[in-house]
NUBAVEX-784429 format. One record per atom (N, C-alpha, C, O): atom name; residue in three letters; z, y, x; residue number from 1. Coordinates in nm, 3 decimals. Example, Ala and Ser with C-alpha at 12.3 -4.5 7.8 and 13.67 -1.06 7.14 Angstrom:
residues 2
<site site="N" code="ala" z="0.780" y="-0.569" x="1.319" pos="1"/>
<site site="CA" code="ala" z="0.780" y="-0.450" x="1.230" pos="1"/>
<site site="C" code="ala" z="0.780" y="-0.330" x="1.320" pos="1"/>
<site site="O" code="ala" z="0.846" y="-0.332" x="1.424" pos="1"/>
<site site="N" code="ser" z="0.708" y="-0.225" x="1.285" pos="2"/>
<site site="CA" code="ser" z="0.714" y="-0.106" x="1.367" pos="2"/>
<site site="C" code="ser" z="0.787" y="0.003" x="1.290" pos="2"/>
<site site="O" code="ser" z="0.804" y="0.114" x="1.341" pos="2"/>
***
This chain:
residues 80
<site site="N" code="met" z="1.095" y="-9.148" x="1.137" pos="1"/>
<site site="CA" code="met" z="1.236" y="-9.168" x="1.117" pos="1"/>
<site site="C" code="met" z="1.301" y="-9.041" x="1.062" pos="1"/>
<site site="O" code="met" z="1.384" y="-9.048" x="0.971" pos="1"/>
<site site="N" code="leu" z="1.263" y="-8.929" x="1.116" pos="2"/>
<site site="CA" code="leu" z="1.316" y="-8.801" x="1.069" pos="2"/>
<site site="C" code="leu" z="1.275" y="-8.776" x="0.925" pos="2"/>
<site site="O" code="leu" z="1.352" y="-8.723" x="0.846" pos="2"/>
<site site="N" code="cys" z="1.154" y="-8.814" x="0.893" pos="3"/>
<site site="CA" code="cys" z="1.103" y="-8.796" x="0.757" pos="3"/>
<site site="C" code="cys" z="1.184" y="-8.881" x="0.658" pos="3"/>
<site site="O" code="cys" z="1.215" y="-8.836" x="0.548" pos="3"/>
<site site="N" code="leu" z="1.217" y="-9.003" x="0.698" pos="4"/>
<site site="CA" code="leu" z="1.296" y="-9.091" x="0.613" pos="4"/>
<site site="C" code="leu" z="1.436" y="-9.034" x="0.590" pos="4"/>
<site site="O" code="leu" z="1.487" y="-9.037" x="0.478" pos="4"/>
<site site="N" code="cys" z="1.497" y="-8.982" x="0.693" pos="5"/>
<site site="CA" code="cys" z="1.630" y="-8.921" x="0.681" pos="5"/>
<site site="C" code="cys" z="1.624" y="-8.798" x="0.591" pos="5"/>
<site site="O" code="cys" z="1.716" y="-8.775" x="0.512" pos="5"/>
<site site="N" code="leu" z="1.519" y="-8.722" x="0.602" pos="6"/>
<site site="CA" code="leu" z="1.502" y="-8.604" x="0.519" pos="6"/>
<site site="C" code="leu" z="1.485" y="-8.642" x="0.372" pos="6"/>
<site site="O" code="leu" z="1.542" y="-8.577" x="0.283" pos="6"/>
<site site="N" code="ile" z="1.408" y="-8.744" x="0.346" pos="7"/>
<site site="CA" code="ile" z="1.387" y="-8.790" x="0.209" pos="7"/>
<site site="C" code="ile" z="1.518" y="-8.843" x="0.150" pos="7"/>
<site site="O" code="ile" z="1.552" y="-8.811" x="0.036" pos="7"/>
<site site="N" code="val" z="1.590" y="-8.923" x="0.227" pos="8"/>
<site site="CA" code="val" z="1.719" y="-8.976" x="0.179" pos="8"/>
<site site="C" code="val" z="1.816" y="-8.861" x="0.151" pos="8"/>
<site site="O" code="val" z="1.887" y="-8.864" x="0.051" pos="8"/>
<site site="N" code="gly" z="1.820" y="-8.763" x="0.238" pos="9"/>
<site site="CA" code="gly" z="1.907" y="-8.648" x="0.218" pos="9"/>
<site site="C" code="gly" z="1.875" y="-8.572" x="0.091" pos="9"/>
<site site="O" code="gly" z="1.965" y="-8.533" x="0.017" pos="9"/>
<site site="N" code="ile" z="1.747" y="-8.552" x="0.065" pos="10"/>
<site site="CA" code="ile" z="1.706" y="-8.481" x="-0.057" pos="10"/>
<site site="C" code="ile" z="1.743" y="-8.563" x="-0.181" pos="10"/>
<site site="O" code="ile" z="1.790" y="-8.508" x="-0.281" pos="10"/>
<site site="N" code="val" z="1.721" y="-8.694" x="-0.174" pos="11"/>
<site site="CA" code="val" z="1.756" y="-8.780" x="-0.288" pos="11"/>
<site site="C" code="val" z="1.907" y="-8.773" x="-0.314" pos="11"/>
<site site="O" code="val" z="1.949" y="-8.766" x="-0.430" pos="11"/>
<site site="N" code="leu" z="1.986" y="-8.775" x="-0.210" pos="12"/>
<site site="CA" code="leu" z="2.131" y="-8.768" x="-0.227" pos="12"/>
<site site="C" code="leu" z="2.175" y="-8.634" x="-0.285" pos="12"/>
<site site="O" code="leu" z="2.269" y="-8.628" x="-0.365" pos="12"/>
<site site="N" code="leu" z="2.109" y="-8.528" x="-0.247" pos="13"/>
<site site="CA" code="leu" z="2.143" y="-8.396" x="-0.300" pos="13"/>
<site site="C" code="leu" z="2.102" y="-8.379" x="-0.446" pos="13"/>
<site site="O" code="leu" z="2.169" y="-8.310" x="-0.522" pos="13"/>
<site site="N" code="val" z="1.993" y="-8.442" x="-0.484" pos="14"/>
<site site="CA" code="val" z="1.940" y="-8.425" x="-0.619" pos="14"/>
<site site="C" code="val" z="2.008" y="-8.520" x="-0.719" pos="14"/>
<site site="O" code="val" z="2.017" y="-8.489" x="-0.837" pos="14"/>
<site site="N" code="thr" z="2.056" y="-8.633" x="-0.672" pos="15"/>
<site site="CA" code="thr" z="2.119" y="-8.732" x="-0.761" pos="15"/>
<site site="C" code="thr" z="2.248" y="-8.677" x="-0.819" pos="15"/>
<site site="O" code="thr" z="2.329" y="-8.621" x="-0.746" pos="15"/>
<site site="N" code="pro" z="2.268" y="-8.692" x="-0.950" pos="16"/>
<site site="CA" code="pro" z="2.391" y="-8.643" x="-1.012" pos="16"/>
<site site="C" code="pro" z="2.514" y="-8.717" x="-0.960" pos="16"/>
<site site="O" code="pro" z="2.507" y="-8.833" x="-0.919" pos="16"/>
<site site="N" code="arg" z="2.627" y="-8.648" x="-0.963" pos="17"/>
<site site="CA" code="arg" z="2.750" y="-8.704" x="-0.908" pos="17"/>
<site site="C" code="arg" z="2.794" y="-8.828" x="-0.984" pos="17"/>
<site site="O" code="arg" z="2.851" y="-8.920" x="-0.924" pos="17"/>
<site site="N" code="ala" z="2.770" y="-8.833" x="-1.113" pos="18"/>
<site site="CA" code="ala" z="2.812" y="-8.947" x="-1.195" pos="18"/>
<site site="C" code="ala" z="2.750" y="-9.078" x="-1.145" pos="18"/>
<site site="O" code="ala" z="2.810" y="-9.185" x="-1.160" pos="18"/>
<site site="N" code="ala" z="2.634" y="-9.071" x="-1.087" pos="19"/>
<site site="CA" code="ala" z="2.570" y="-9.191" x="-1.036" pos="19"/>
<site site="C" code="ala" z="2.647" y="-9.250" x="-0.919" pos="19"/>
<site site="O" code="ala" z="2.652" y="-9.372" x="-0.902" pos="19"/>
<site site="N" code="phe" z="2.708" y="-9.165" x="-0.838" pos="20"/>
<site site="CA" code="phe" z="2.784" y="-9.214" x="-0.723" pos="20"/>
<site site="C" code="phe" z="2.922" y="-9.264" x="-0.762" pos="20"/>
<site site="O" code="phe" z="2.976" y="-9.352" x="-0.695" pos="20"/>
<site site="N" code="glu" z="2.979" y="-9.210" x="-0.870" pos="21"/>
<site site="CA" code="glu" z="3.111" y="-9.254" x="-0.913" pos="21"/>
<site site="C" code="glu" z="3.109" y="-9.397" x="-0.964" pos="21"/>
<site site="O" code="glu" z="3.212" y="-9.465" x="-0.963" pos="21"/>
<site site="N" code="ala" z="2.995" y="-9.444" x="-1.008" pos="22"/>
<site site="CA" code="ala" z="2.984" y="-9.581" x="-1.058" pos="22"/>
<site site="C" code="ala" z="2.981" y="-9.682" x="-0.945" pos="22"/>
<site site="O" code="ala" z="3.007" y="-9.800" x="-0.967" pos="22"/>
<site site="N" code="ile" z="2.950" y="-9.639" x="-0.825" pos="23"/>
<site site="CA" code="ile" z="2.941" y="-9.729" x="-0.710" pos="23"/>
<site site="C" code="ile" z="3.080" y="-9.746" x="-0.650" pos="23"/>
<site site="O" code="ile" z="3.142" y="-9.647" x="-0.612" pos="23"/>
<site site="N" code="pro" z="3.129" y="-9.869" x="-0.641" pos="24"/>
<site site="CA" code="pro" z="3.263" y="-9.890" x="-0.581" pos="24"/>
<site site="C" code="pro" z="3.255" y="-9.881" x="-0.428" pos="24"/>
<site site="O" code="pro" z="3.241" y="-9.983" x="-0.360" pos="24"/>
<site site="N" code="trp" z="3.264" y="-9.762" x="-0.375" pos="25"/>
<site site="CA" code="trp" z="3.252" y="-9.744" x="-0.230" pos="25"/>
<site site="C" code="trp" z="3.361" y="-9.819" x="-0.157" pos="25"/>
<site site="O" code="trp" z="3.336" y="-9.884" x="-0.056" pos="25"/>
<site site="N" code="asn" z="3.483" y="-9.809" x="-0.207" pos="26"/>
<site site="CA" code="asn" z="3.593" y="-9.879" x="-0.143" pos="26"/>
<site site="C" code="asn" z="3.645" y="-9.982" x="-0.242" pos="26"/>
<site site="O" code="asn" z="3.730" y="-9.952" x="-0.327" pos="26"/>
<site site="N" code="ala" z="3.595" y="-10.101" x="-0.231" pos="27"/>
<site site="CA" code="ala" z="3.632" y="-10.206" x="-0.326" pos="27"/>
<site site="C" code="ala" z="3.751" y="-10.288" x="-0.278" pos="27"/>
<site site="O" code="ala" z="3.781" y="-10.391" x="-0.337" pos="27"/>
<site site="N" code="thr" z="3.818" y="-10.245" x="-0.174" pos="28"/>
<site site="CA" code="thr" z="3.933" y="-10.319" x="-0.125" pos="28"/>
<site site="C" code="thr" z="4.056" y="-10.277" x="-0.203" pos="28"/>
<site site="O" code="thr" z="4.114" y="-10.171" x="-0.179" pos="28"/>
<site site="N" code="arg" z="4.095" y="-10.362" x="-0.295" pos="29"/>
<site site="CA" code="arg" z="4.214" y="-10.336" x="-0.376" pos="29"/>
<site site="C" code="arg" z="4.308" y="-10.454" x="-0.359" pos="29"/>
<site site="O" code="arg" z="4.265" y="-10.569" x="-0.353" pos="29"/>
<site site="N" code="val" z="4.433" y="-10.424" x="-0.353" pos="30"/>
<site site="CA" code="val" z="4.534" y="-10.528" x="-0.336" pos="30"/>
<site site="C" code="val" z="4.619" y="-10.532" x="-0.462" pos="30"/>
<site site="O" code="val" z="4.658" y="-10.428" x="-0.516" pos="30"/>
<site site="N" code="ala" z="4.648" y="-10.649" x="-0.507" pos="31"/>
<site site="CA" code="ala" z="4.735" y="-10.662" x="-0.624" pos="31"/>
<site site="C" code="ala" z="4.875" y="-10.615" x="-0.586" pos="31"/>
<site site="O" code="ala" z="4.927" y="-10.654" x="-0.482" pos="31"/>
<site site="N" code="pro" z="4.936" y="-10.532" x="-0.669" pos="32"/>
<site site="CA" code="pro" z="5.069" y="-10.482" x="-0.635" pos="32"/>
<site site="C" code="pro" z="5.173" y="-10.593" x="-0.637" pos="32"/>
<site site="O" code="pro" z="5.163" y="-10.688" x="-0.715" pos="32"/>
<site site="N" code="asp" z="5.272" y="-10.579" x="-0.552" pos="33"/>
<site site="CA" code="asp" z="5.383" y="-10.673" x="-0.551" pos="33"/>
<site site="C" code="asp" z="5.464" y="-10.654" x="-0.678" pos="33"/>
<site site="O" code="asp" z="5.483" y="-10.540" x="-0.723" pos="33"/>
<site site="N" code="pro" z="5.514" y="-10.762" x="-0.737" pos="34"/>
<site site="CA" code="pro" z="5.598" y="-10.744" x="-0.855" pos="34"/>
<site site="C" code="pro" z="5.728" y="-10.675" x="-0.815" pos="34"/>
<site site="O" code="pro" z="5.781" y="-10.701" x="-0.708" pos="34"/>
<site site="N" code="pro" z="5.778" y="-10.588" x="-0.900" pos="35"/>
<site site="CA" code="pro" z="5.901" y="-10.517" x="-0.865" pos="35"/>
<site site="C" code="pro" z="6.019" y="-10.613" x="-0.862" pos="35"/>
<site site="O" code="pro" z="6.019" y="-10.713" x="-0.933" pos="35"/>
<site site="N" code="pro" z="6.118" y="-10.584" x="-0.781" pos="36"/>
<site site="CA" code="pro" z="6.236" y="-10.671" x="-0.776" pos="36"/>
<site site="C" code="pro" z="6.314" y="-10.665" x="-0.908" pos="36"/>
<site site="O" code="pro" z="6.291" y="-10.576" x="-0.990" pos="36"/>
<site site="N" code="ala" z="6.404" y="-10.759" x="-0.926" pos="37"/>
<site site="CA" code="ala" z="6.482" y="-10.767" x="-1.050" pos="37"/>
<site site="C" code="ala" z="6.565" y="-10.641" x="-1.072" pos="37"/>
<site site="O" code="ala" z="6.586" y="-10.601" x="-1.187" pos="37"/>
<site site="N" code="ala" z="6.611" y="-10.578" x="-0.965" pos="38"/>
<site site="CA" code="ala" z="6.691" y="-10.456" x="-0.979" pos="38"/>
<site site="C" code="ala" z="6.610" y="-10.346" x="-1.047" pos="38"/>
<site site="O" code="ala" z="6.666" y="-10.268" x="-1.125" pos="38"/>
<site site="N" code="val" z="6.482" y="-10.339" x="-1.019" pos="39"/>
<site site="CA" code="val" z="6.396" y="-10.238" x="-1.081" pos="39"/>
<site site="C" code="val" z="6.383" y="-10.265" x="-1.231" pos="39"/>
<site site="O" code="val" z="6.389" y="-10.173" x="-1.313" pos="39"/>
<site site="N" code="arg" z="6.365" y="-10.391" x="-1.266" pos="40"/>
<site site="CA" code="arg" z="6.354" y="-10.426" x="-1.409" pos="40"/>
<site site="C" code="arg" z="6.484" y="-10.395" x="-1.483" pos="40"/>
<site site="O" code="arg" z="6.481" y="-10.344" x="-1.595" pos="40"/>
<site site="N" code="arg" z="6.598" y="-10.426" x="-1.422" pos="41"/>
<site site="CA" code="arg" z="6.726" y="-10.395" x="-1.487" pos="41"/>
<site site="C" code="arg" z="6.745" y="-10.245" x="-1.503" pos="41"/>
<site site="O" code="arg" z="6.798" y="-10.199" x="-1.604" pos="41"/>
<site site="N" code="thr" z="6.702" y="-10.168" x="-1.404" pos="42"/>
<site site="CA" code="thr" z="6.714" y="-10.022" x="-1.413" pos="42"/>
<site site="C" code="thr" z="6.626" y="-9.968" x="-1.525" pos="42"/>
<site site="O" code="thr" z="6.667" y="-9.877" x="-1.597" pos="42"/>
<site site="N" code="ile" z="6.507" y="-10.023" x="-1.541" pos="43"/>
<site site="CA" code="ile" z="6.417" y="-9.980" x="-1.649" pos="43"/>
<site site="C" code="ile" z="6.479" y="-10.012" x="-1.785" pos="43"/>
<site site="O" code="ile" z="6.471" y="-9.932" x="-1.878" pos="43"/>
<site site="N" code="glu" z="6.540" y="-10.129" x="-1.796" pos="44"/>
<site site="CA" code="glu" z="6.604" y="-10.166" x="-1.922" pos="44"/>
<site site="C" code="glu" z="6.720" y="-10.073" x="-1.955" pos="44"/>
<site site="O" code="glu" z="6.740" y="-10.036" x="-2.070" pos="44"/>
<site site="N" code="arg" z="6.797" y="-10.035" x="-1.853" pos="45"/>
<site site="CA" code="arg" z="6.910" y="-9.945" x="-1.875" pos="45"/>
<site site="C" code="arg" z="6.868" y="-9.801" x="-1.899" pos="45"/>
<site site="O" code="arg" z="6.946" y="-9.722" x="-1.951" pos="45"/>
<site site="N" code="ala" z="6.746" y="-9.766" x="-1.862" pos="46"/>
<site site="CA" code="ala" z="6.699" y="-9.629" x="-1.879" pos="46"/>
<site site="C" code="ala" z="6.696" y="-9.590" x="-2.027" pos="46"/>
<site site="O" code="ala" z="6.712" y="-9.473" x="-2.060" pos="46"/>
<site site="N" code="ala" z="6.675" y="-9.686" x="-2.114" pos="47"/>
<site site="CA" code="ala" z="6.675" y="-9.658" x="-2.257" pos="47"/>
<site site="C" code="ala" z="6.814" y="-9.616" x="-2.304" pos="47"/>
<site site="O" code="ala" z="6.828" y="-9.540" x="-2.399" pos="47"/>
<site site="N" code="leu" z="6.916" y="-9.666" x="-2.237" pos="48"/>
<site site="CA" code="leu" z="7.054" y="-9.632" x="-2.274" pos="48"/>
<site site="C" code="leu" z="7.096" y="-9.496" x="-2.220" pos="48"/>
<site site="O" code="leu" z="7.195" y="-9.439" x="-2.266" pos="48"/>
<site site="N" code="his" z="7.023" y="-9.444" x="-2.126" pos="49"/>
<site site="CA" code="his" z="7.061" y="-9.321" x="-2.057" pos="49"/>
<site site="C" code="his" z="7.070" y="-9.202" x="-2.153" pos="49"/>
<site site="O" code="his" z="7.150" y="-9.111" x="-2.130" pos="49"/>
<site site="N" code="ser" z="6.992" y="-9.201" x="-2.257" pos="50"/>
<site site="CA" code="ser" z="6.992" y="-9.086" x="-2.349" pos="50"/>
<site site="C" code="ser" z="7.114" y="-9.085" x="-2.441" pos="50"/>
<site site="O" code="ser" z="7.140" y="-8.984" x="-2.507" pos="50"/>
<site site="N" code="arg" z="7.188" y="-9.195" x="-2.447" pos="51"/>
<site site="CA" code="arg" z="7.308" y="-9.197" x="-2.531" pos="51"/>
<site site="C" code="arg" z="7.418" y="-9.113" x="-2.469" pos="51"/>
<site site="O" code="arg" z="7.432" y="-9.108" x="-2.346" pos="51"/>
<site site="N" code="val" z="7.496" y="-9.048" x="-2.551" pos="52"/>
<site site="CA" code="val" z="7.603" y="-8.959" x="-2.504" pos="52"/>
<site site="C" code="val" z="7.712" y="-9.037" x="-2.433" pos="52"/>
<site site="O" code="val" z="7.768" y="-8.988" x="-2.335" pos="52"/>
<site site="N" code="asp" z="7.745" y="-9.155" x="-2.480" pos="53"/>
<site site="CA" code="asp" z="7.856" y="-9.231" x="-2.424" pos="53"/>
<site site="C" code="asp" z="7.817" y="-9.318" x="-2.304" pos="53"/>
<site site="O" code="asp" z="7.900" y="-9.394" x="-2.255" pos="53"/>
<site site="N" code="tyr" z="7.695" y="-9.307" x="-2.257" pos="54"/>
<site site="CA" code="tyr" z="7.651" y="-9.392" x="-2.146" pos="54"/>
<site site="C" code="tyr" z="7.697" y="-9.335" x="-2.012" pos="54"/>
<site site="O" code="tyr" z="7.686" y="-9.216" x="-1.986" pos="54"/>
<site site="N" code="glu" z="7.748" y="-9.424" x="-1.929" pos="55"/>
<site site="CA" code="glu" z="7.779" y="-9.389" x="-1.791" pos="55"/>
<site site="C" code="glu" z="7.768" y="-9.516" x="-1.707" pos="55"/>
<site site="O" code="glu" z="7.775" y="-9.627" x="-1.759" pos="55"/>
<site site="N" code="leu" z="7.751" y="-9.497" x="-1.580" pos="56"/>
<site site="CA" code="leu" z="7.742" y="-9.613" x="-1.492" pos="56"/>
<site site="C" code="leu" z="7.875" y="-9.688" x="-1.497" pos="56"/>
<site site="O" code="leu" z="7.981" y="-9.630" x="-1.477" pos="56"/>
<site site="N" code="arg" z="7.867" y="-9.818" x="-1.523" pos="57"/>
<site site="CA" code="arg" z="7.988" y="-9.894" x="-1.546" pos="57"/>
<site site="C" code="arg" z="8.040" y="-9.966" x="-1.423" pos="57"/>
<site site="O" code="arg" z="8.162" y="-9.975" x="-1.404" pos="57"/>
<site site="N" code="asp" z="7.955" y="-10.014" x="-1.342" pos="58"/>
<site site="CA" code="asp" z="8.005" y="-10.095" x="-1.230" pos="58"/>
<site site="C" code="asp" z="7.920" y="-10.072" x="-1.105" pos="58"/>
<site site="O" code="asp" z="7.819" y="-10.001" x="-1.108" pos="58"/>
<site site="N" code="asp" z="7.963" y="-10.134" x="-0.999" pos="59"/>
<site site="CA" code="asp" z="7.892" y="-10.120" x="-0.872" pos="59"/>
<site site="C" code="asp" z="7.753" y="-10.184" x="-0.875" pos="59"/>
<site site="O" code="asp" z="7.663" y="-10.141" x="-0.803" pos="59"/>
<site site="N" code="gln" z="7.736" y="-10.286" x="-0.960" pos="60"/>
<site site="CA" code="gln" z="7.605" y="-10.351" x="-0.969" pos="60"/>
<site site="C" code="gln" z="7.499" y="-10.253" x="-1.018" pos="60"/>
<site site="O" code="gln" z="7.386" y="-10.255" x="-0.968" pos="60"/>
<site site="N" code="glu" z="7.533" y="-10.168" x="-1.113" pos="61"/>
<site site="CA" code="glu" z="7.437" y="-10.070" x="-1.163" pos="61"/>
<site site="C" code="glu" z="7.403" y="-9.968" x="-1.054" pos="61"/>
<site site="O" code="glu" z="7.288" y="-9.927" x="-1.042" pos="61"/>
<site site="N" code="arg" z="7.501" y="-9.927" x="-0.977" pos="62"/>
<site site="CA" code="arg" z="7.474" y="-9.835" x="-0.865" pos="62"/>
<site site="C" code="arg" z="7.386" y="-9.901" x="-0.760" pos="62"/>
<site site="O" code="arg" z="7.295" y="-9.838" x="-0.706" pos="62"/>
<site site="N" code="glu" z="7.413" y="-10.028" x="-0.732" pos="63"/>
<site site="CA" code="glu" z="7.330" y="-10.101" x="-0.636" pos="63"/>
<site site="C" code="glu" z="7.187" y="-10.116" x="-0.687" pos="63"/>
<site site="O" code="glu" z="7.092" y="-10.106" x="-0.610" pos="63"/>
<site site="N" code="asp" z="7.171" y="-10.139" x="-0.817" pos="64"/>
<site site="CA" code="asp" z="7.038" y="-10.148" x="-0.876" pos="64"/>
<site site="C" code="asp" z="6.963" y="-10.016" x="-0.863" pos="64"/>
<site site="O" code="asp" z="6.844" y="-10.014" x="-0.831" pos="64"/>
<site site="N" code="leu" z="7.033" y="-9.906" x="-0.886" pos="65"/>
<site site="CA" code="leu" z="6.968" y="-9.774" x="-0.871" pos="65"/>
<site site="C" code="leu" z="6.925" y="-9.750" x="-0.727" pos="65"/>
<site site="O" code="leu" z="6.815" y="-9.701" x="-0.702" pos="65"/>
<site site="N" code="leu" z="7.010" y="-9.783" x="-0.633" pos="66"/>
<site site="CA" code="leu" z="6.973" y="-9.766" x="-0.492" pos="66"/>
<site site="C" code="leu" z="6.856" y="-9.856" x="-0.454" pos="66"/>
<site site="O" code="leu" z="6.766" y="-9.814" x="-0.382" pos="66"/>
<site site="N" code="ala" z="6.858" y="-9.980" x="-0.503" pos="67"/>
<site site="CA" code="ala" z="6.747" y="-10.072" x="-0.474" pos="67"/>
<site site="C" code="ala" z="6.617" y="-10.022" x="-0.536" pos="67"/>
<site site="O" code="ala" z="6.511" y="-10.035" x="-0.475" pos="67"/>
<site site="N" code="thr" z="6.625" y="-9.964" x="-0.655" pos="68"/>
<site site="CA" code="thr" z="6.506" y="-9.911" x="-0.721" pos="68"/>
<site site="C" code="thr" z="6.448" y="-9.793" x="-0.644" pos="68"/>
<site site="O" code="thr" z="6.328" y="-9.786" x="-0.621" pos="68"/>
<site site="N" code="val" z="6.535" y="-9.701" x="-0.603" pos="69"/>
<site site="CA" code="val" z="6.489" y="-9.586" x="-0.525" pos="69"/>
<site site="C" code="val" z="6.428" y="-9.632" x="-0.393" pos="69"/>
<site site="O" code="val" z="6.324" y="-9.581" x="-0.351" pos="69"/>
<site site="N" code="ala" z="6.491" y="-9.727" x="-0.327" pos="70"/>
<site site="CA" code="ala" z="6.438" y="-9.778" x="-0.200" pos="70"/>
<site site="C" code="ala" z="6.302" y="-9.845" x="-0.220" pos="70"/>
<site site="O" code="ala" z="6.212" y="-9.827" x="-0.139" pos="70"/>
<site site="N" code="tyr" z="6.288" y="-9.922" x="-0.327" pos="71"/>
<site site="CA" code="tyr" z="6.161" y="-9.990" x="-0.355" pos="71"/>
<site site="C" code="tyr" z="6.050" y="-9.888" x="-0.380" pos="71"/>
<site site="O" code="tyr" z="5.940" y="-9.901" x="-0.327" pos="71"/>
<site site="N" code="leu" z="6.080" y="-9.787" x="-0.463" pos="72"/>
<site site="CA" code="leu" z="5.977" y="-9.688" x="-0.495" pos="72"/>
<site site="C" code="leu" z="5.940" y="-9.605" x="-0.372" pos="72"/>
<site site="O" code="leu" z="5.823" y="-9.573" x="-0.352" pos="72"/>
<site site="N" code="ala" z="6.038" y="-9.570" x="-0.292" pos="73"/>
<site site="CA" code="ala" z="6.009" y="-9.492" x="-0.170" pos="73"/>
<site site="C" code="ala" z="5.927" y="-9.575" x="-0.072" pos="73"/>
<site site="O" code="ala" z="5.833" y="-9.523" x="-0.011" pos="73"/>
<site site="N" code="lys" z="5.962" y="-9.700" x="-0.056" pos="74"/>
<site site="CA" code="lys" z="5.886" y="-9.787" x="0.035" pos="74"/>
<site site="C" code="lys" z="5.743" y="-9.806" x="-0.013" pos="74"/>
<site site="O" code="lys" z="5.649" y="-9.806" x="0.066" pos="74"/>
<site site="N" code="arg" z="5.728" y="-9.824" x="-0.144" pos="75"/>
<site site="CA" code="arg" z="5.593" y="-9.842" x="-0.200" pos="75"/>
<site site="C" code="arg" z="5.509" y="-9.716" x="-0.183" pos="75"/>
<site site="O" code="arg" z="5.391" y="-9.724" x="-0.150" pos="75"/>
<site site="N" code="glu" z="5.570" y="-9.599" x="-0.204" pos="76"/>
<site site="CA" code="glu" z="5.496" y="-9.473" x="-0.193" pos="76"/>
<site site="C" code="glu" z="5.461" y="-9.440" x="-0.048" pos="76"/>
<site site="O" code="glu" z="5.348" y="-9.400" x="-0.020" pos="76"/>
<site site="N" code="leu" z="5.554" y="-9.456" x="0.041" pos="77"/>
<site site="CA" code="leu" z="5.531" y="-9.420" x="0.179" pos="77"/>
<site site="C" code="leu" z="5.457" y="-9.526" x="0.258" pos="77"/>
<site site="O" code="leu" z="5.396" y="-9.497" x="0.361" pos="77"/>
<site site="N" code="gly" z="5.462" y="-9.650" x="0.211" pos="78"/>
<site site="CA" code="gly" z="5.398" y="-9.759" x="0.282" pos="78"/>
<site site="C" code="gly" z="5.246" y="-9.751" x="0.283" pos="78"/>
<site site="O" code="gly" z="5.182" y="-9.800" x="0.375" pos="78"/>
<site site="N" code="ser" z="5.190" y="-9.690" x="0.181" pos="79"/>
<site site="CA" code="ser" z="5.043" y="-9.685" x="0.171" pos="79"/>
<site site="C" code="ser" z="4.983" y="-9.570" x="0.251" pos="79"/>
<site site="O" code="ser" z="4.860" y="-9.557" x="0.258" pos="79"/>
<site site="N" code="arg" z="5.064" y="-9.488" x="0.310" pos="80"/>
<site site="CA" code="arg" z="5.011" y="-9.372" x="0.382" pos="80"/>
<site site="C" code="arg" z="4.995" y="-9.397" x="0.527" pos="80"/>
<site site="O" code="arg" z="4.951" y="-9.309" x="0.601" pos="80"/>
***
């Protein structure tokens, strides 16, 4: 048994790292939740942000920004 462990250890040490990267050690992946509509609206308005005359026009845009920040923070912190 000790001999087998020693052989496996040597094989693991000698094998190039690229061989291990091809093996999906952790194949548990979850499809991401689609972002809420507020996030999509914020992304669409981001293109307008570079214009000089652009400013937040109404409370809906502020609510969308808050919803976007909350969504991104929840997504980032939720996986930890």
